[in-house]
C-alpha positions as CSV (number, residue, x, y, z in Angstrom):
1,M,32.8,69.3,89.3
2,Q,34.6,72.1,87.6
3,K,36.0,73.3,90.9
4,S,37.4,69.8,91.8
5,K,39.1,69.6,88.4
6,R,40.8,72.9,89.0
7,L,41.8,71.8,92.5
8,I,43.3,68.6,91.2
9,A,45.2,70.5,88.5
10,Y,46.5,73.0,91.1
11,L,47.7,70.2,93.4
12,V,49.5,68.5,90.5
13,V,51.3,71.7,89.6
14,V,52.3,72.3,93.3
15,L,53.4,68.7,93.8
16,S,55.5,68.8,90.6
17,I,57.2,72.0,91.8
18,L,57.9,70.6,95.2
19,S,59.2,67.3,93.8
20,G,61.7,69.2,91.7
21,C,63.1,70.7,94.9
22,S,63.6,67.4,96.7
23,S,66.9,65.6,96.6
24,K,67.1,62.3,94.7
25,P,68.8,59.2,96.0
26,G,72.5,59.4,95.5
27,D,72.5,63.2,95.4
28,T,74.0,63.8,98.7
29,P,75.9,67.1,98.8
30,T,79.5,66.9,99.8
31,P,80.3,68.9,102.9
32,Q,82.6,71.8,102.3
33,A,84.7,73.5,104.9
34,A,83.4,76.9,105.7
35,P,85.9,79.7,105.6
36,S,87.2,80.7,109.0
37,P,85.6,84.0,110.1
38,T,87.9,87.0,110.2
39,S,87.1,90.2,111.9
40,D,87.5,93.6,110.2
41,Q,90.2,94.4,112.8
42,A,92.2,91.4,111.7
43,F,91.9,92.4,108.1
44,A,92.9,95.9,108.9
45,E,96.0,94.7,110.8
46,Q,97.0,92.6,107.8
47,Q,96.8,95.5,105.4
48,E,99.3,98.3,106.0
49,D,98.2,101.7,104.7
50,T,100.6,103.9,102.8
51,F,100.5,107.6,103.4
52,E,102.1,110.3,101.3
53,V,102.2,114.1,101.9
54,V,102.6,116.3,98.8
55,A,103.3,120.0,99.2
56,W,104.0,122.5,96.5
57,V,104.0,126.3,95.7
58,D,102.6,127.8,92.5
59,N,105.7,130.0,92.1
60,P,109.0,128.7,93.4
61,T,110.9,132.0,92.6
62,P,108.5,134.9,93.3
63,A,109.6,138.5,93.3
64,K,109.4,140.4,96.6
65,G,105.9,141.6,97.2
66,E,104.2,138.8,95.3
67,I,101.8,136.3,96.9
68,V,102.8,132.6,96.8
69,N,100.0,130.0,96.9
70,L,100.9,127.0,98.9
71,S,99.0,123.7,98.3
72,G,99.2,120.4,100.3
73,S,97.6,117.0,100.0
74,L,97.5,113.9,102.1
75,I,97.3,110.7,100.1
76,K,96.3,107.3,101.6
77,N,96.8,104.2,99.4
78,G,96.7,106.4,96.3
79,V,93.5,108.2,97.3
80,Y,93.5,111.9,98.1
81,L,91.9,112.6,101.4
82,G,89.8,115.6,102.6
83,G,87.8,116.8,105.5
84,M,90.8,117.4,107.8
85,M,92.9,120.4,108.8
86,M,96.2,121.3,107.1
87,Y,98.6,123.4,109.2
88,A,101.4,125.3,107.5
89,T,104.4,127.1,109.0
90,W,107.1,129.3,107.5
91,P,109.6,131.8,109.0
92,D,107.8,134.9,110.2
93,K,109.3,137.2,112.9
94,D,105.8,138.4,113.9
95,Q,104.4,134.9,114.3
96,E,104.6,133.2,117.7
97,R,106.9,130.2,117.6
98,G,105.1,126.8,117.3
99,V,101.9,128.4,116.1
100,P,101.0,127.7,112.5
101,N,101.0,130.6,110.1
102,C,98.0,129.1,108.3
103,K,95.3,126.6,109.3
104,V,92.9,125.5,106.6
105,L,90.3,122.8,106.0
106,V,91.3,120.4,103.3
107,I,88.5,120.2,100.7
108,Y,88.6,119.1,97.1
109,Q,91.7,117.0,98.0
110,R,94.0,119.8,99.0
111,G,94.5,122.6,101.4
112,V,95.6,126.1,100.1
113,C,97.3,129.0,101.9
114,M,98.5,132.3,100.6
115,I,102.0,133.5,101.7
116,K,102.9,137.2,101.4
117,T,106.6,137.7,100.4
118,D,107.0,141.3,101.5
119,D,109.2,140.6,104.6
120,F,111.6,138.2,102.9
121,T,114.9,139.3,101.3
122,S,116.1,138.7,97.8
123,G,117.9,135.4,97.4
124,E,116.4,134.0,100.6
125,Y,115.1,130.4,100.6
126,V,111.8,130.2,102.6
127,P,111.1,126.7,103.8
128,V,107.4,125.9,104.2
129,K,106.3,122.9,106.3
130,V,102.8,121.4,106.1
131,K,101.2,119.0,108.6
132,F,98.0,117.0,108.5
133,I,96.3,115.3,111.5
134,Y,94.4,112.2,110.3
135,N,93.0,109.5,112.7
136,D,95.1,110.9,115.6
137,R,98.3,110.6,113.6
138,S,100.5,113.4,112.2
139,Y,101.8,113.4,108.6
140,S,104.3,116.1,107.5
141,G,105.9,117.4,104.3
142,E,107.9,120.3,103.1
143,T,108.3,122.7,100.2
144,G,109.6,126.2,99.8
145,F,110.5,129.1,97.5
146,T,113.3,131.5,96.9
147,I,112.8,135.3,96.5
148,K,114.1,136.8,93.3
């Protein structure tokens, strides 16, 4: 007898829970238009990325014989990128034309190269170009320094 009372109580609870889930007359949901599916490709094509190359030297007017630290960053949509190579070139009579003077992995949002100033003359402006390859595209910038 005790078991049958428990069973009846259990059934009443289950039925009341299930009846709360059922729809009532007049509660017909209005159909809503589903958003049209878009692919990631279509979204990417709609959004155009903005890239910026920033290059700078720690000393724009070094004395002959000093070392200049060159830094470069590639920024995509305001975010500094890493994990790619930075290539830097500057005039050097001992360097083969077209071969970078410095190749460095960009970590912590920038690449860094050291430039010896021994072979440059006083008053000479030394242009320094940096290049990044990101997703099979090339991004370039320029900076420089003048020997005292």
